[in-house]
VOGU-3710 file (C-alpha; in Angstrom, 3 decimals, decimal comma):
1> xxxxxxxxxx> 73,857/88,816/135,105  71,735/90,070/132,212  70,480/93,063/134,194  74,010/93,986/135,247  75,150/93,802/131,634  72,263/96,019/130,544  73,189/98,577/133,175  76,768/98,677/131,853  75,613/98,849/128,244  73,108/101,588/129,140
11> xxxxxxxxxx> 75,897/103,724/130,616  78,020/103,222/127,498  75,056/104,240/125,359  74,352/107,388/127,351  78,013/108,387/127,252  78,169/107,950/123,488  74,827/109,758/123,050  76,066/112,809/124,952  79,408/112,860/123,129  77,681/112,860/119,752
21> xxxxxxxxxx> 75,334/115,606/120,833  78,278/117,768/121,907  79,906/117,210/118,500  76,703/118,228/116,745  76,120/114,724/115,359  72,986/112,607/115,247  73,109/110,728/118,593  71,088/107,667/117,574  71,513/104,996/114,905  71,771/105,812/111,223
31> xxxxxxxxxx> 68,700/104,881/109,185  69,209/103,365/105,732  65,852/104,583/104,432  67,047/108,140/105,025  70,149/107,821/102,830  69,167/105,337/100,121  69,096/106,499/96,502  65,709/107,344/95,069  63,635/104,576/93,519  64,892/103,553/90,113
41> xxxxxxxxxx> 68,459/104,631/90,954  69,452/101,324/92,552  68,851/97,595/92,439  69,046/94,794/95,018  71,238/91,666/95,042  70,748/88,930/97,670  74,133/87,747/98,993  72,861/84,955/101,240  74,444/84,163/104,599  77,501/86,338/105,245
51> xxxxxxxxxx> 79,836/86,871/108,197  79,427/90,606/108,801  82,179/92,610/110,542  80,541/93,981/113,701  82,303/97,332/113,261  80,576/97,803/109,899  77,048/97,375/111,259  76,204/101,039/111,674  72,438/101,385/111,726  68,928/100,125/111,091
61> xxxxxxxxxx> 66,929/99,710/107,907  63,931/101,683/109,128  63,426/104,454/111,651  61,406/102,270/114,041  64,178/101,075/116,356  66,801/103,770/115,686  65,928/105,795/118,804  66,351/102,783/121,105  70,108/102,828/120,652  72,905/105,317/120,678
71> xxxxxxxxxx> 75,038/105,614/117,561  77,373/102,885/118,894  74,436/100,432/119,137  74,363/100,529/122,946  70,862/100,776/124,491  69,511/104,073/125,835  65,983/103,089/127,023  65,225/102,983/130,762  66,470/100,008/132,753  62,904/99,219/133,905
81> xxxxxxxxxx> 61,511/99,077/130,348  60,292/95,955/128,511  63,058/96,599/125,999  65,657/96,362/128,789  64,162/93,065/129,957  64,370/91,528/126,479  67,921/92,821/126,016  68,924/91,314/129,379  67,464/87,913/128,440  69,403/87,968/125,160
91> xxxxxxxxxx> 72,553/88,826/127,072  72,073/85,830/129,387  71,362/83,598/126,396  74,508/84,789/124,631  76,669/83,986/127,683  75,125/80,576/128,309  74,431/79,289/124,793  75,614/81,851/122,248  73,332/83,680/119,832  73,145/81,579/116,665
101> xxxxxxxxxx> 70,198/82,915/114,711  71,398/85,092/111,813  70,198/88,653/111,619  68,659/90,175/108,483  70,503/93,194/107,100  70,920/95,421/104,084  74,377/96,344/102,814  74,879/99,749/101,206  78,344/101,078/100,255  79,841/98,271/102,417
111> xxxxxxxxxx> 78,042/99,446/105,539  75,325/97,268/107,102  71,856/98,255/108,346  69,746/95,864/110,421  66,168/95,002/109,494  65,712/92,144/111,993  67,948/91,560/115,029  68,866/95,017/116,359  68,954/93,820/119,985  71,093/90,806/118,995
121> xxxxxxxxxx> 73,575/93,162/117,349  73,590/95,402/120,428  74,307/92,488/122,762  77,051/91,027/120,588  78,710/94,427/120,127  78,631/94,847/123,915  80,519/91,559/124,298  83,029/92,531/121,604  82,059/89,972/118,990  84,169/90,457/115,854
131> xxxxxxxxxx> 81,625/89,283/113,287  77,936/88,454/113,204  76,202/86,060/110,764  73,469/87,619/108,712  71,368/87,205/105,604  72,375/90,153/103,462  70,697/92,055/100,661  73,016/94,424/98,812  71,757/97,808/97,639  73,642/98,689/94,457
141> xxxxxxxxxx> 73,445/102,359/93,433  73,646/103,471/89,832  77,198/104,185/88,599  78,334/107,781/88,914  81,493/109,896/88,816  81,454/110,208/92,594  84,712/108,901/94,093  83,012/106,757/96,759  80,747/105,264/94,101  83,757/104,316/91,955
151> xxxxxxxxxx> 85,531/102,729/94,922  82,371/100,780/95,750  82,128/99,373/92,233  85,790/98,370/92,442  84,980/96,650/95,741  82,113/94,705/94,155  84,387/93,533/91,329  86,972/92,421/93,894  84,321/90,719/96,054  83,450/88,323/93,231
161> xxxxxxxxxx> 86,886/86,715/93,515  87,640/87,382/97,189  84,518/87,662/99,406  86,252/89,975/101,863  84,077/92,753/103,294  86,206/93,920/106,221  88,799/95,977/104,340  88,144/99,355/102,752  90,178/101,997/100,964  89,962/105,741/100,439
171> xxxxxxxxxx> 91,621/105,785/97,008  90,514/104,443/93,641  92,432/101,485/92,247  93,314/100,083/95,663  91,363/96,823/95,421  93,183/95,944/92,191  96,493/96,814/93,878  95,588/94,562/96,801  94,875/91,675/94,423  98,316/92,194/92,893
181> xxxxxxxxxx> 100,078/92,706/96,231  98,976/89,294/97,535  100,225/87,629/94,352  96,927/87,094/92,566  96,300/87,764/88,897  93,384/90,067/87,964  90,089/88,199/88,344  91,815/85,198/89,950  89,661/83,658/92,685  91,032/83,192/96,209
191> xxxxxxxxxx> 91,044/79,771/97,860  89,637/79,211/101,344  93,166/78,851/102,726  94,215/82,150/101,110  91,198/83,895/102,619  92,038/82,513/106,077  95,701/83,564/105,744  94,695/87,079/104,725  92,154/87,388/107,537  94,701/86,337/110,148
201> xxxxxxxxxx> 97,375/88,759/108,912  94,987/91,691/108,479  93,574/91,085/111,975  97,087/91,148/113,475  97,959/94,288/111,546  94,813/96,224/112,434  95,143/95,345/116,120  98,648/96,844/116,240  97,640/99,740/113,980  94,764/100,770/116,232
211> xxxxxxxxxx> 96,799/100,227/119,396  99,391/102,687/118,110  96,743/105,325/117,361  95,883/104,581/113,743  92,267/105,584/114,339  93,455/109,201/114,619  94,816/109,185/111,057  92,583/110,291/108,196  93,066/107,038/106,307  91,487/103,617/106,600
221> xxxxxxxxxx> 93,343/100,668/108,137  93,109/99,164/104,650  95,073/102,091/103,176  97,837/101,545/105,736  97,847/97,762/105,267  98,132/98,016/101,475  100,998/100,479/101,772  102,734/98,179/104,262  102,545/94,945/102,256  103,394/96,753/99,015
231> xxxxxxxxxx> 106,555/98,086/100,609  107,761/94,939/102,382  105,992/92,113/100,570  102,870/90,182/101,590  104,612/86,880/102,376  107,448/88,653/104,209  104,976/90,408/106,506  103,018/87,192/107,023  106,198/85,536/108,286  106,819/88,169/110,964
241> xxxxxxxxxx> 106,165/87,479/114,627  103,839/89,834/116,478  106,789/91,660/118,063  108,592/91,943/114,716  105,402/93,254/113,096  104,930/95,803/115,866  108,543/97,003/115,571  108,386/97,321/111,791  105,099/99,237/111,951  106,591/101,667/114,477
251> xxxxxxxxxx> 109,538/102,338/112,165  107,199/102,813/109,190  104,679/105,081/110,907  105,596/108,213/108,942  104,656/106,328/105,760  101,131/105,880/107,139  100,945/109,532/108,214  102,006/110,591/104,722  99,058/108,757/103,155  96,605/111,211/104,742
261> xxxxxxxxxx> 98,258/114,285/103,219  96,165/115,942/100,520  99,319/117,440/99,023  101,806/114,614/99,353  104,811/116,101/97,548  106,850/119,091/98,657  108,449/120,138/95,363  111,782/121,911/95,651  112,170/123,764/92,352  115,533/125,333/93,243
271> xxxxxxxxxx> 118,478/124,561/95,535  117,972/125,904/99,048  119,530/129,373/99,359  118,812/129,837/103,079  121,697/131,443/104,945  123,143/129,373/107,748  124,433/130,665/111,089  128,178/131,107/111,505  128,288/128,396/114,186  126,715/125,975/111,697
281> xxxxxxxxxx> 129,407/126,795/109,133  132,183/126,231/111,676  130,592/122,927/112,665  130,402/121,760/109,058  134,114/122,457/108,520  134,842/119,380/110,592  132,382/117,039/108,844  133,784/113,659/107,737  134,428/112,788/104,101  131,318/111,720/102,247
291> xxxxxxxxxx> 131,301/108,239/100,782  128,620/108,006/98,117  127,146/104,965/96,378  125,437/105,064/92,997  123,229/102,087/92,182  122,429/101,558/88,497  119,788/99,388/86,874  122,037/98,625/83,888  125,603/99,491/82,935  127,010/102,688/81,390
301> xxxxxxxxxx> 127,914/100,601/78,337  124,350/99,367/77,738  122,123/102,225/78,894  122,187/105,920/78,003  120,292/106,676/81,242  122,933/104,904/83,314  125,694/106,497/81,278  124,320/109,975/82,085  124,357/109,223/85,824  127,837/107,722/85,563
311> xxxxxxxxxx> 129,038/110,971/83,999  127,475/112,739/86,985  129,380/110,486/89,397  132,682/111,169/87,626  131,917/114,904/87,650  131,491/114,732/91,437  134,859/113,050/91,908  136,521/115,756/89,817  134,689/118,589/91,607  135,280/117,313/95,155
321> xxxxxxxxxx> 138,509/115,260/95,005  139,241/115,714/98,732  135,737/115,762/100,201  134,017/112,901/98,345  134,641/109,264/97,500  132,266/107,265/95,315  131,463/103,663/94,460  128,950/102,283/91,994  126,911/99,106/91,576  125,654/97,884/88,205
331> xxxxxxxxxx> 122,816/95,609/87,033  120,489/96,316/89,910  117,076/94,617/89,887  114,035/94,595/92,138  115,304/91,221/93,419  118,831/92,307/94,366  118,375/96,001/95,210  118,052/95,239/98,950  121,393/93,419/99,027  123,125/96,119/96,919
341> xxxxxxxxxx> 122,012/98,883/99,293  122,986/96,766/102,303  126,440/96,209/100,808  126,843/99,954/100,198  125,911/100,709/103,820  128,217/98,005/105,177  131,078/99,446/103,120  130,659/102,789/104,868  128,552/104,768/102,400  126,588/107,532/104,117
351> xxxxxxxxxx> 124,802/108,815/100,996  123,195/106,525/98,405  121,663/107,444/95,044  119,369/104,807/93,523  119,027/105,974/89,954  115,736/104,535/88,694  112,101/104,651/89,896  111,893/100,860/90,160  114,307/101,019/93,134  111,938/103,095/95,282
361> xxxxxxxxxx> 110,666/100,284/97,496  114,153/98,973/98,238  115,295/102,527/98,997  112,447/103,145/101,440  112,944/99,848/103,263  116,654/100,545/103,674  116,003/104,111/104,848  113,538/102,917/107,491  116,071/100,405/108,786  119,030/102,843/108,624
371> xxxxxxxxxx> 117,847/106,300/109,663  121,357/107,768/109,744  121,918/107,040/106,031  120,742/109,530/103,399  119,064/107,677/100,531  117,792/109,412/97,396  115,882/107,909/94,491  115,706/109,309/90,967  111,951/109,467/90,387  109,119/111,955/90,089
381> xxxxxxxxxx> 105,892/112,270/92,106  107,054/109,617/94,559  105,523/110,094/97,997  107,755/108,537/100,622  108,839/110,405/103,733  111,935/108,385/104,601  113,776/109,123/101,369  114,119/112,172/99,162  113,592/111,948/95,431  114,982/113,930/92,534
391> xxxxxxxxxx> 114,384/114,468/88,840  114,940/117,091/86,169  112,418/119,345/84,432  113,237/117,854/81,045  110,015/119,278/79,605  111,735/122,676/79,501  114,411/121,301/77,164  111,797/119,382/75,173  109,950/122,634/74,492  113,131/124,017/72,933
401> xxxxxxxxxx> 113,592/120,794/70,978  110,034/121,049/69,697  110,633/124,623/68,562  113,714/123,460/66,623  111,807/120,561/65,050  108,880/122,816/64,107  111,237/125,246/62,399  113,048/122,484/60,498  110,074/120,332/59,438  109,656/120,725/55,681
411> xxxxxxxxxx> 106,324/118,880/55,554  104,930/119,802/59,035  105,233/116,164/60,159  107,284/115,229/63,222  107,801/111,954/65,054  108,395/111,793/68,805  109,749/108,500/70,175  108,963/108,076/73,874  109,954/105,232/76,174  107,673/104,757/79,197
421> xxxxxxxxxx> 104,312/106,470/79,884  105,392/107,580/83,354  105,193/110,795/85,335  107,168/113,479/83,570  107,270/111,782/80,161  103,797/113,023/79,210  104,848/116,588/79,998  107,918/116,049/77,792  105,741/114,962/74,865  103,336/117,861/75,250
431> xxxxxxxxxx> 106,094/120,437/75,706  107,702/119,216/72,482  104,351/119,437/70,680  103,653/122,941/72,026  107,141/124,146/71,086  106,674/122,857/67,548  103,211/124,414/67,290  104,443/127,802/68,514  106,928/128,001/65,621  104,850/126,086/63,078
441> xxxxxxxxxx> 101,069/126,157/63,709  100,584/123,314/61,207  103,056/120,961/62,895  101,739/117,505/63,760  103,578/115,184/66,157  103,274/111,434/65,536  103,813/109,724/68,893  105,563/106,337/69,020  106,537/104,256/72,063  109,784/102,272/72,028
451> xxxxxxxxxx> 108,446/99,947/74,742  105,274/98,930/72,854  104,845/95,287/71,898  105,041/94,317/68,217  105,651/97,817/66,847  108,174/98,612/64,092  108,941/102,289/64,688  111,132/102,596/61,581  108,244/101,368/59,456  105,881/103,830/61,170
461> xxxxxxxxxx> 108,268/106,700/60,396  108,410/105,654/56,749  104,608/105,502/56,602  104,081/108,972/58,104  106,983/110,513/56,180  108,037/112,632/59,166  110,725/115,113/58,189  112,073/115,513/61,770  112,351/112,855/64,427  112,880/113,198/68,174
471> xxxxxxxxxx> 114,675/110,017/69,199  116,431/108,947/72,380  117,875/111,823/74,374  121,478/110,692/74,182  123,563/107,680/73,205  126,372/105,713/74,781  129,834/105,767/73,195  129,787/102,034/72,404  126,769/102,337/70,105  128,050/105,183/67,884
481> xxxxxxxxxx> 124,462/105,723/66,693  123,272/108,953/65,110  119,604/108,305/65,942  119,366/110,575/68,971  118,093/114,030/69,820  116,407/115,851/66,920  117,464/114,529/63,527  116,276/114,425/59,958  117,383/112,371/56,971  119,835/113,816/54,514
491> xxxxxxxxxx> 120,610/111,496/51,607  119,208/108,568/53,564  121,446/109,237/56,576  120,413/110,868/59,861  121,699/114,384/60,428  121,524/115,582/64,020  120,147/119,046/64,685  120,121/119,218/68,493  120,116/117,062/71,593  118,897/117,492/75,194
501> xxxxxxxxxx> 121,398/116,830/77,944  120,921/115,566/81,484  123,724/117,200/83,460  123,359/115,049/86,573  126,791/116,182/87,720  125,460/119,713/88,233  122,547/118,333/90,212  124,738/116,149/92,402  127,193/119,006/92,939  124,538/121,460/94,111
511> xxxxxxxxxx> 122,884/118,866/96,323  126,173/117,918/97,960  126,912/121,561/98,677  123,679/121,718/100,723  124,918/118,769/102,760  128,399/120,205/103,205  127,239/123,670/104,215  124,383/122,502/106,433  121,419/123,769/104,384  120,193/120,218/103,598
521> xxxxxxxxxx> 118,268/120,176/106,883  116,406/123,407/106,047  114,481/121,570/103,322  112,956/119,335/105,941  110,109/120,794/108,003  109,776/118,579/111,103  106,110/119,516/111,452  105,316/118,297/107,926  104,776/114,756/106,694  105,189/115,726/103,046
531> xxxxxxxxxx> 107,711/113,901/100,914  110,545/116,001/99,481  111,101/115,921/95,716  113,856/117,998/94,064  112,774/119,009/90,542  115,375/121,249/88,935  115,688/122,484/85,363  117,296/124,924/82,969  117,795/127,655/85,562  119,781/125,269/87,785
541> xxxxxxxxxx> 121,894/123,976/84,897  120,848/120,348/85,341  119,455/120,136/81,799  120,638/121,766/78,600  120,090/121,740/74,836  123,106/121,407/72,566  122,598/122,710/69,028  124,308/121,221/65,975  126,411/123,164/63,498  123,799/122,239/60,897
551> xxxxxxxxxx> 121,152/124,336/62,631  120,515/127,726/60,948  121,833/130,708/62,891  118,344/132,226/63,189  116,985/129,060/64,787  119,924/129,003/67,207  119,163/132,577/68,237  115,516/131,629/68,773  116,563/128,745/71,018  118,802/131,063/73,056
561> xxxxxxxxxx> 115,928/133,516/73,513  113,500/130,806/74,642  116,096/129,285/76,947  116,695/132,657/78,603  113,004/133,395/79,143  112,318/129,933/80,627  115,413/130,044/82,855  114,468/133,473/84,205  110,863/132,267/84,771  109,503/134,883/82,359
571> xxxxxxxxxx> 107,891/132,143/80,298  106,198/128,859/81,169  105,820/126,389/78,253  102,456/125,364/79,727  100,758/128,739/79,842  98,018/130,628/78,053  95,314/128,919/75,991  95,888/125,167/75,843  94,058/122,396/73,994  94,224/118,637/74,489
581> xxxxxxxxxx> 93,068/115,871/72,164  89,775/115,876/74,087  89,088/119,615/74,248  90,049/122,766/76,084  92,578/122,607/78,932  92,674/126,367/79,473  90,854/129,279/77,828  92,622/131,908/79,919  95,457/133,763/78,114  97,021/134,509/81,521
591> xxxxxxxxxx> 96,923/130,882/82,678  100,118/129,324/84,114  100,066/125,608/84,864  101,361/124,727/88,324  104,340/122,369/88,743  102,155/119,682/90,343  99,819/119,781/87,331  102,724/119,478/84,899  104,215/116,611/86,858  100,989/114,538/86,902
601> xxxxxxxxxx> 99,830/115,338/83,362  97,709/112,553/81,837  96,527/114,139/78,580  98,083/114,779/75,164  98,186/118,077/73,253  95,786/118,491/70,337  98,545/118,317/67,695  99,802/114,955/68,983  98,695/111,973/66,901  98,827/108,910/69,132
611> xxxxxxxxxx> 97,789/107,828/72,621  99,063/106,877/76,060  99,335/103,059/76,110  98,054/100,830/78,860  100,484/98,649/80,802  99,343/95,460/79,074  100,314/96,957/75,696  103,949/97,374/76,776  106,883/94,985/76,788  107,553/92,964/79,914
621> xxxxxxxxxx> 110,659/94,965/80,850  108,453/98,057/81,296  106,517/96,488/84,181  108,745/97,503/87,152  108,864/101,173/86,093  105,158/101,279/85,221  104,208/99,713/88,534  106,032/102,460/90,402  105,477/105,510/88,181  102,998/104,659/85,428
631> xxxxxx> 100,508/107,360/84,479  96,887/106,369/85,009  94,707/108,001/82,368  91,054/108,741/82,923  90,225/106,080/80,334  92,527/103,387/81,713
//
């Protein structure tokens, strides 16, 4: 039996050897000594006896035995050699008694290299053993800025609390996300039962993932698994039968494909103007009436953000009285969003707008389950293929607001009150600061966050003595507050100078016209896995700046000039020589920042006094939005 097994293994080895040669790869085993850091650039940590995933044993410690095996650890020496005889005896022993003696290996970057027991590994890999016991010594390289090095250090931190070595990720921060996704606090140790539960679920997932062709994707099974449990919930997935898991993975496959895209977001900066064929127009004339649902996190009476979207809904009803019917749902949460969307679908809605980033996961799950329903989420830099997302280029309006504040600041001191440090908000802050600096080179912007714990913003404003304040963008009628837009104090009372306006109605109108006239489909390239994100601004009329009667006529004219140049794309607020708090962003006078760079900005302009807070510094109600859209700075 042993000789027959060797003959089969030998053929597998030769086949793999030839395939690697044809691909221009090294055909034999990797050698750790060839890739280890130089002496002094690493240290060793003994891990003791460890169950080693067989797939992650990739080579030998020294060059001595590397040429006896192909790169898949199958033997390639002649069948009449002494080596073949010893391999055959081990094979017989494994079948009759099982190989129990642990091998000795070195682990480097979560790959394993055998020092003693190469033939044992070869035999057990031939028989498809999942894991092999081994005494492991870890090679720890010196910290560096290399991405793989950073991921490895994150893995070692995770390993202290969950000794799991069979999952790997291609993106930084993933091990911390995994800890959170399974319901564990940072640095909370896993119990033996929790480790067994995770192993069983991950094994089921990876088996289905590979069977469906996951090995062809340019991501790790761990990347796909993390995306899957983050979307549906760890305990929910654990409760699925094998058939249910398989079906759900098939429906979600485009989400996995999207993870491998280097450029995940397909930004649509303008409404699609593509001309449609006459037959398409005639077809669309008979399309049924659209029933649209708007799902709000709060109510129009308690939230200016919700109020702005509610105005957009009412605008739609007035613009399309015959073609459109709308309904709305209030007080949505991450716990009830699934049921709200389901209710909207059951009531006949064929287009659903979920109006806050924290509703992304619920939107994606519903879209996967209901492929005939259009679902859109109001968020920025959100990479999901099954839904489309939308947002406004508010930084364009904030640049104008900054110019107004810079012109009106008697003492060069401004305060900017931001809410959440999420994608888009950092660009708003910097655009405001750059607008102020363009008009007043001495302008300083004191940054405050309304969602920070234990911070009295009014007291901060009194301390800095800011002469102009940028508060909330708009207010709701019930509050009758004057602390919005740009204002300064006149006789102890706020006097408003200007305010930015989200005109969601204009956005919804233009988007609906693409559905009605058939151009919606032209945004979607079937050959692409990129997510579609509409990001419209001044030129599309979805944002505006309204100036007060108290603003000097010369400043109003300046605002009109800047608005016209931005709308016509003659001027980009983020262009030319730019400085951040940490140094030079651009030294090129002809520089124009790309939309993707503006969207993902994680630095503050040099005339901003303040910082981007970490999640733990924010109030609890900020957590859902931060989890979905929070900006990760290089420091945090």
